[in-house]
C-alpha positions as CSV (number, residue, x, y, z in Angstrom):
1,M,151.1,108.3,145.2
2,D,148.7,107.1,142.5
3,D,151.5,105.4,140.6
4,G,152.6,103.7,143.8
5,V,149.1,102.3,144.4
6,R,148.9,101.1,140.8
7,A,152.3,99.4,141.2
8,L,151.1,97.5,144.2
9,A,147.8,96.5,142.4
10,R,149.8,95.3,139.3
11,R,152.1,93.2,141.5
12,L,149.1,91.6,143.3
13,R,147.4,90.9,140.0
14,E,150.7,89.4,138.6
15,L,150.9,87.0,141.6
16,R,147.4,85.7,141.0
17,T,147.5,85.4,137.3
18,G,151.2,84.6,136.7
19,R,152.5,82.6,139.6
20,W,151.3,79.3,138.2
21,A,151.3,79.4,134.4
22,D,149.3,76.2,134.0
23,V,146.6,76.9,136.5
24,K,144.2,79.8,136.5
25,I,143.8,81.3,140.0
26,T,140.4,83.1,140.1
27,Q,139.5,85.9,142.5
28,P,137.0,83.6,144.3
29,M,139.8,81.0,144.8
30,L,142.1,83.6,146.2
31,G,139.4,85.1,148.5
32,Q,138.8,81.6,149.9
33,A,142.4,80.9,150.6
34,L,143.1,84.3,152.2
35,G,140.0,84.2,154.3
36,G,140.7,80.7,155.6
37,A,138.6,79.5,158.6
38,K,137.0,83.0,159.0
39,G,135.3,82.7,155.7
40,P,136.2,83.9,152.2
41,L,137.0,87.4,151.3
42,S,134.6,88.9,148.8
43,V,135.4,89.0,145.1
44,A,134.7,92.8,145.2
45,L,137.5,93.2,147.8
46,I,140.0,91.2,145.9
47,S,139.1,93.1,142.7
48,S,139.5,96.5,144.5
49,W,143.1,95.6,145.4
50,E,143.9,94.7,141.8
51,S,142.0,97.5,140.0
52,D,143.7,99.5,137.3
53,V,141.4,102.5,137.8
54,H,140.8,103.0,141.5
55,P,142.9,100.5,143.4
56,K,142.6,100.1,147.2
57,I,145.5,99.4,149.5
58,P,145.3,96.1,151.4
59,P,146.3,96.1,155.1
60,N,149.6,94.6,156.1
61,A,148.1,91.4,157.3
62,R,146.6,90.6,153.9
63,L,149.9,91.3,152.2
64,E,151.5,88.8,154.6
65,G,148.9,86.4,153.5
66,Y,149.8,86.9,149.9
67,A,153.4,86.3,150.7
68,T,152.6,83.0,152.5
69,L,150.4,81.8,149.7
70,F,152.7,82.6,146.8
71,C,156.0,81.7,148.4
72,T,155.7,78.0,147.6
73,D,154.2,75.7,144.9
74,R,152.8,73.6,147.7
75,S,150.1,76.2,148.3
76,L,148.4,74.8,145.1
77,Q,147.7,71.1,145.3
78,G,145.1,69.2,143.3
79,G,143.9,72.5,141.8
80,R,143.0,73.8,145.3
81,L,144.6,76.9,146.8
82,R,145.3,76.9,150.5
83,M,147.6,78.7,152.9
84,L,150.1,76.6,154.7
85,A,150.8,77.2,158.4
86,E,154.2,78.6,159.2
87,D,155.4,75.4,160.8
88,E,154.6,73.6,157.5
89,L,157.0,75.8,155.5
90,A,160.5,74.5,154.8
91,P,163.5,76.9,155.5
92,D,163.8,77.8,151.8
93,E,160.1,78.6,151.7
94,L,160.3,80.7,154.8
95,L,163.1,82.7,153.2
96,A,161.0,83.1,150.0
97,R,158.0,84.2,152.1
98,D,160.0,86.8,153.9
99,R,161.5,88.2,150.7
100,L,158.0,88.5,149.1
101,R,156.5,90.0,152.2
102,D,159.2,92.6,152.4
103,E,158.7,93.5,148.7
104,L,154.9,93.8,149.1
105,L,155.2,95.9,152.3
106,A,157.7,98.2,150.6
107,L,155.3,98.7,147.7
108,R,152.5,99.5,150.3
109,S,154.7,102.0,152.0
110,A,155.5,103.7,148.7
111,A,151.7,103.7,147.8
112,L,151.0,105.5,151.1
113,G,153.8,108.0,150.5
114,Q,155.7,106.6,153.6
115,P,159.4,105.9,153.8
116,V,160.2,102.5,152.5
117,R,161.6,100.3,155.3
118,D,165.2,99.1,155.0
119,A,165.8,95.4,154.7
120,P,165.5,93.8,158.2
121,A,168.8,93.9,160.0
122,E,168.5,90.2,161.0
123,G,169.3,89.0,157.5
124,L,170.4,85.5,156.9
125,W,171.2,84.9,160.6
126,H,167.5,85.2,161.5
127,F,165.7,81.9,161.7
128,P,162.0,82.8,161.7
129,D,160.7,79.4,162.6
130,G,162.1,79.7,166.2
131,K,163.6,76.3,166.1
132,P,166.9,75.4,167.9
133,I,170.2,76.5,166.5
134,R,173.6,74.9,167.0
135,L,176.9,76.5,166.4
136,I,179.6,73.8,165.9
137,C,183.3,74.6,166.3
138,A,186.3,72.4,166.2
139,Q,188.4,71.6,169.2
140,L,192.0,72.7,169.1
141,P,194.3,69.7,168.2
142,P,196.2,68.1,171.1
143,K,199.6,69.6,170.1
144,M,198.1,73.1,170.5
145,L,196.2,72.3,173.6
146,R,199.5,71.3,175.2
147,R,200.7,74.9,174.8
148,M,197.5,76.4,176.2
149,P,197.0,77.4,179.9
150,Y,193.9,76.4,181.9
151,V,192.7,73.6,179.5
152,D,193.0,70.8,182.0
153,P,189.5,70.2,183.5
154,D,191.1,69.4,186.9
155,D,192.8,72.9,187.0
156,P,190.9,75.2,189.3
157,D,191.2,77.9,186.6
158,Y,190.0,75.7,183.8
159,V,188.5,77.6,180.9
160,E,186.7,75.4,178.4
161,L,186.5,78.0,175.7
162,Y,190.4,77.9,175.5
163,T,190.0,74.5,173.9
164,Y,187.9,75.9,171.0
165,A,189.2,76.9,167.6
166,D,187.9,80.0,165.7
167,L,187.0,81.8,168.9
168,D,186.7,85.2,167.2
169,A,184.2,83.8,164.8
170,L,182.3,81.9,167.5
171,L,181.9,84.8,169.9
172,E,180.9,87.2,167.1
173,L,178.3,84.9,165.7
174,F,176.9,83.5,168.9
175,G,176.1,87.0,170.2
176,H,174.6,88.1,166.9
177,I,172.4,85.0,166.5
178,R,171.2,85.3,170.1
179,A,170.3,88.9,169.5
180,V,168.2,88.3,166.3
181,N,166.7,85.1,167.5
182,P,165.7,85.9,171.1
183,A,163.0,83.2,171.3
184,S,165.3,80.4,169.9
185,E,167.4,78.0,171.8
186,V,171.0,78.7,170.7
187,R,173.8,76.4,171.9
188,I,177.5,75.9,171.1
189,R,178.9,72.5,170.5
190,K,182.5,71.3,170.0
191,A,183.3,68.8,167.3
192,G,186.0,66.3,168.2
193,A,185.9,66.2,172.0
194,R,183.0,63.7,172.1
195,P,180.1,62.7,169.9
196,L,177.4,65.3,169.6
197,A,173.9,64.3,170.7
198,A,171.7,63.1,167.8
199,D,169.3,66.0,168.4
200,D,172.1,68.5,167.8
201,Y,172.4,67.4,164.2
202,T,168.8,68.0,163.3
203,T,168.7,71.7,164.4
204,H,169.6,74.7,162.3
205,L,173.3,73.9,161.9
206,V,176.0,76.5,161.7
207,L,179.5,75.0,161.1
208,L,182.6,77.1,161.8
209,G,186.0,76.1,160.5
210,G,187.3,73.8,157.9
211,V,187.9,70.2,157.2
212,D,191.2,69.9,159.0
213,W,189.9,70.4,162.5
214,N,186.1,70.3,162.3
215,A,185.0,66.8,161.8
216,V,181.4,67.7,161.4
217,T,182.3,70.1,158.5
218,R,184.3,67.4,156.9
219,S,181.4,64.8,157.2
220,V,178.7,67.2,156.0
221,L,180.8,68.3,153.0
222,E,181.2,64.7,151.9
223,Q,177.4,64.4,151.8
224,L,176.8,67.6,149.9
225,S,179.2,67.2,147.0
226,L,179.6,70.9,146.5
227,P,181.4,72.4,143.5
228,V,184.1,73.6,146.0
229,E,186.8,71.6,147.7
230,Q,189.1,72.6,150.5
231,V,192.5,71.0,149.7
232,S,194.7,70.7,152.8
233,D,198.1,70.6,150.9
234,W,200.1,72.1,153.8
235,D,203.4,70.5,152.7
236,S,203.5,72.0,149.2
237,E,205.3,75.2,148.3
238,K,202.1,77.2,147.8
239,G,200.2,75.6,150.6
240,P,196.5,74.8,151.0
241,Y,193.8,76.2,148.7
242,F,190.2,76.1,147.7
243,L,189.5,74.4,144.4
244,A,186.5,76.0,142.7
245,G,185.4,76.4,139.1
246,G,188.5,74.6,138.0
247,E,190.8,77.1,139.7
248,R,192.9,77.0,142.8
249,H,192.4,80.0,145.2
250,Y,195.3,80.4,147.6
251,P,195.6,82.6,150.7
252,A,198.3,85.3,150.3
253,L,201.2,85.1,152.7
254,R,204.4,87.1,152.6
255,D,207.3,86.3,154.9
256,G,204.9,84.1,156.9
257,K,202.4,86.9,157.4
258,L,198.9,86.5,156.2
259,H,197.7,89.3,154.0
260,E,194.6,87.7,152.5
261,D,192.7,84.6,153.3
262,V,190.2,82.7,151.2
263,A,186.8,81.6,152.7
264,L,183.7,79.7,151.9
265,F,180.2,80.8,152.8
266,Y,177.4,78.3,152.1
267,R,173.7,78.2,153.0
268,G,171.3,75.5,152.1
269,V,168.9,72.9,153.3
270,S,170.4,70.6,155.9
271,P,171.0,67.1,154.6
272,L,170.3,65.8,158.1
273,N,166.8,67.5,158.4
274,R,165.2,69.1,155.4
275,K,163.1,71.3,157.7
276,R,166.2,73.0,158.9
277,T,169.1,75.0,157.4
278,L,172.8,74.3,157.1
279,T,175.3,77.2,157.1
280,I,179.1,76.8,156.7
281,C,181.6,79.6,157.4
282,N,185.0,78.1,156.6
283,G,188.3,79.9,155.9
284,M,191.6,78.4,155.0
285,Y,192.9,80.0,158.2
286,G,190.9,81.3,161.2
287,R,191.0,84.8,159.7
288,G,189.0,83.6,156.8
289,T,186.4,81.9,158.9
290,Y,186.0,85.2,160.9
291,G,185.7,87.2,157.7
292,A,182.9,84.9,156.4
293,V,181.0,85.5,159.6
294,R,181.6,89.2,159.6
295,A,180.2,89.6,156.1
296,L,176.7,89.1,157.6
297,T,177.2,90.5,161.1
298,D,179.2,93.7,160.5
299,S,176.7,96.6,160.7
300,R,178.5,98.5,158.0
301,F,178.4,95.6,155.4
302,R,175.7,93.1,156.4
303,D,172.8,94.9,154.8
304,R,174.5,95.3,151.4
305,N,175.8,91.7,151.5
306,T,172.4,90.3,152.5
307,A,170.8,92.3,149.7
308,Y,173.4,91.0,147.2
309,L,172.6,87.4,148.2
310,H,168.9,88.0,147.9
311,S,169.2,89.5,144.5
312,R,171.8,87.0,143.2
313,F,170.1,83.8,144.6
314,P,166.4,84.8,144.9
315,E,164.8,81.4,144.5
316,E,167.7,79.0,145.2
317,E,167.4,76.2,147.8
318,S,171.2,76.3,148.3
319,F,173.9,78.7,147.3
320,G,177.5,79.6,148.2
321,L,180.5,81.7,147.4
322,V,184.2,81.7,147.8
323,T,185.4,85.1,148.9
324,R,188.6,87.0,149.5
325,V,189.1,88.1,153.1
326,P,191.7,90.9,153.3
327,V,193.9,91.0,156.4
328,F,195.6,94.3,157.3
329,E,198.1,94.3,160.1
330,G,196.4,91.3,161.6
331,A,192.9,92.9,161.4
332,V,190.2,91.2,159.3
333,I,188.6,93.5,156.8
334,T,185.0,92.6,156.2
335,P,184.5,91.4,152.6
336,D,182.1,93.4,150.5
337,W,180.2,91.0,148.2
338,T,178.9,93.8,146.0
339,D,182.4,94.2,144.8
340,P,183.2,91.6,142.1
341,E,186.8,91.6,143.1
342,S,185.8,90.2,146.5
343,R,184.0,87.2,145.0
344,L,186.2,84.4,143.6
345,F,183.5,81.9,142.8
346,E,179.8,81.5,143.4
347,W,177.1,79.0,142.5
348,P,174.6,78.1,141.3
């Protein structure tokens, strides 16, 4: 227990003395920032939390304050330390805040001899700012719609969802996002049927499906200039592929049956609103799109995959990976990103 208390004290001291190498953050400065409008915390209290000899354990609320202060360089402006309000934090800063908060709370639990909490199940599909979220799917192309029943709006049995592509991925993700963001407005939009409202583009955007059918995915990828390209070479002998790291990554088909798809997962700051995020789940086929979604919704894999992303890209504003998605007798097998064989390419 004593070792756990000292580990927490060391970490708090490291944050104060090492977070900004060119600026010395004093205990009075930290006490002022943590105290805020209620008045500064005493130097003696700050010192007790950092003590090597007889450290004290801060309450949860103070550790959350540390996380908010030290998650962003913007807390330190003009030599003055101040705590930003939650609505002032950008999406990448909110993610950094949450990671640091979880680390400090885990250290506190260890110091108290309590079980350390698992990483929150919400993972990357939790948007803590509570802002609107839009899931954007493609509409099936006209030649496919002609083969579908109940897609005529004048039909008494009209079913609008029959006109959507990537329904497996859409239904899986819509339910999950609603569950972990109960206070957020979550809506589904269809690319291609008619222009989306301008306000839809400035929410947290989640794009499902690739460049062939989803025009929004195509337009956004043109703006981002990612080191990955989806090449729709459907007429060649080997078919379409992802070009990443100078290599072509093809799906595996045998006798016309899909055995393995290739998918892209990307998360970054939205180019249409830097206060919001952009997420892309895009397979070469629909099975790959579903696999990219399941990587972070499947209860058996999402925690380990989320932990991998947090450890691999701890401070990155944007990141992505190209992954294998195994398909066994038509069933999508959730990719395990902790297995190097599952990851074909990742950046940065």
